N, C-alpha and C positions, 0 to 999 in steps of 0.2 A: 950735210945728210945726202945718203945715197939714194939713188932712184928706186930701189926696190922697198925703202922704208917709207917712201913717201904714200906710197897708198895706205899701207897700215895706219901711218898718221894722219891720213885724212878719213878713214875710217872711224876710227876713234874717235876724233873730233866730232865726224857727224854723229854717232852713236849717242854723244856725249851731250851734242845740244838736243836732239828729238828727248833724249831721257829729261832735260831739265823742261824743255816745253810741254812734256807731259807731265811736268812734279809742278809747272805752275798752272796750269791747265784744272789741276785738281786739287789745286787749293782754294781756284777762281769757285767751284762749284761745290766744295766742304764748306761754302760760306752761303752756300744758296740750299743743299739737301745734309751736311751733317755727317761725318765721317759711315756710319750705318747704312748710309745709303748710295755710299760712295759708289761708280760703278767704273770699268774699263770700258766698256762697250762705249756710254754715255763721254766719257774724255774722248777715242777716240774719233767718234763722227764730231766735235767740235775739233777736236786737231784736221778732219778731214782724212784719219788715218783707215787703212780697213783695219777691222778689231784683231784678225790676226795678226797685225803688225806691231802692236801696242803687247799683245802676249809675248813678244820677244824679247822686250825691254823687263815687264814685270810678270813674272808665272801668275799674278791672281791678284784681285782685292787686298788682300793683306800683305802681297809682299809690296805693291803699295803703298799702302799702310805705314807698315813701316820707314820705309823710306822717307816719307812725309815725316813721320814723327822725329827719323834721325837728324835731318835736318832743321827740323824748327828746334829740336834741343842744342843741334848746333848754332842756328842764330842767335839763342837766349844766351848759349854758354859765353859767346863772341861779347854782345852787349854787356852784359855783368864783367867779364873779365876788362874792357875798354873802362866801363865805369869804376873797378877797386884800383885798376893801374893809376888812376888820376886821383883815387884818394890820396886822405891825409897818412900819413903813418901807425897812428893810434890803431885799435883793433876797433874800437868804436865807427872810425871815420871809414872802416874797411865796411862794417853793419849796415850802417846808416847810405853805403854807397850800392851794397850789393840789392837791400830791399825796395832804394829808389829805382836800381837799372831795373828790377824784376815788372815792379807796377807800370815805370811808364811803358816797358815793351807790351805788358798785357792790357792796358787799356787802346794802345793803337792798334795791336791784332790780336783782339780778342778770339778772333773764332779759331786762331793757333794757339792760344793759352786753352782753348775749349779742347784741339783737339788732345794734347797732352796732361793736362788738369782736370778735365772734364767728366764726366761719364766711359764710365770702361765701353768700347764696341760691344755687340753682342757677338760672342764667338771667335773673338780676336783675342789671341796669346802675342803679345811681344816678344820678341827672337831677343837673344841676349845681346846684337849688336846695338839696339838701341837702347843697352845699359850705361855704355863710355858717355855717351854724348848727353844722358840726363844726369850720371854724377857730373858731368863738367861743369854744369849750371850750379849746383852743391858744394864744388869744392873749392871757392874761396873760400866760406862759410866755414869747412872742414877743416882747410889749413889753419883758418884764424883760431876755431877752436882747440888746436891741437897744441897751444901752447897756455891753455887756463888750467889755471887746478880748479879740482874738485871740493864739492861745496864741502861745509866744514861740519854740515850734518847732515847725513842720510839717514836720522831715527825715525822709522815709521815708514819709509818709501819700501813700495816693493822689490826686490828680489829684482834687477835686470836678467841674471842667469846669460845663457847664450845669445840673448835675443839678438845683441849686435854682431854679431860674430862676421857675418855676411859685410858687414862695414869696415870692415879691421885692414885691409887693402888699401881703403881712402882716407884712414884719419887716423892718425900716432895721438893715440891718448886713450885715459884709461875709460871704461864704460859707461861711467856717469859723467863725463864729458861729452860724449859719444850723442848720450842719451839730448844731455841738454840742447846739443847743437839743431837734434832732430824734431825736439819740441818746439821749438823757437822755429825753426824752419815752416812745422806740422802750424802752428800757430799765424804764422805769415801768411803761407799760402790759403789757410783756412778763409783769411777774411778776405783776400783778392781775390776768393770764388765767390765770398758774400756779396762783396760790394760789383764783380762784372757781373752777374748772375742775376741781379736784381732785389736779391733777399732782403739788404739793410731799407730799403724805399719806404717809407712808414715809420722806419725805425732810427733813423736818426735824420738831420736836414744838413744831409752836404756828408761825406765820408772823410773828408782830408784830415780836420783834427783827429777823428779817431784814430785813423790813420797814422796819425803821427806818436797818439799818443799806444801803440802796440808797438809802434818801432822801438820805441823807446821803452817800454816796460819788458821787451823781452832781449831789448841789449840788458837791462839791470837783471833779468832771469841769469841771463849768461855769465853775469859779473863783469860784464865791460869794462863800466863804469870804475872798478877797483882795476883792471887791467894795465899792463903796461903794452908798447908796442909791439907790434909781430915781429 
């Protein structure tokens, strides 16, 4: 490394460290106040920074939220990818590994789960750069579904029209297959949300058995019990 490059590298490392500390403190505060009440001033105060300093890294609360959301999706994406990589070769192995990894992550990090899959933050609109890490979480399921055959009959089902055109870049499958994958994903995330947010209390005595049933039923709905390896 030449001497003239050293200061630039040092500044870059220092900037990355400051951003890391800001994100870490913001995550801690999320667990206390929730995303809607997240404040850059409160974060800077806890870090001993001048309020003006934090705005050099994040323009406003929404920019900080976007960074938190992108990082959270990235963390979950890494977790599901590791689980799927260690699973067996059959598509149903992928499905069980993916659902198990998502649930384990959500149970371990409920506040992060709530940030990305909970109630929308009033006044916040996620930018495009959060979409890629969000789809990364779902990609193993989309890849798995790409090899599935359409259902033998769709009689009586409403036409999908162009409702799934935005998914075309992520899944190489007929619209009906893509719809089944999205339905399965929605079922899993819906059950997780009900469970994590306490809505199953009083309805079931422990959710593990019902969770396993939901996982296996969605696998059957996808046709995984009849499918070959991916």
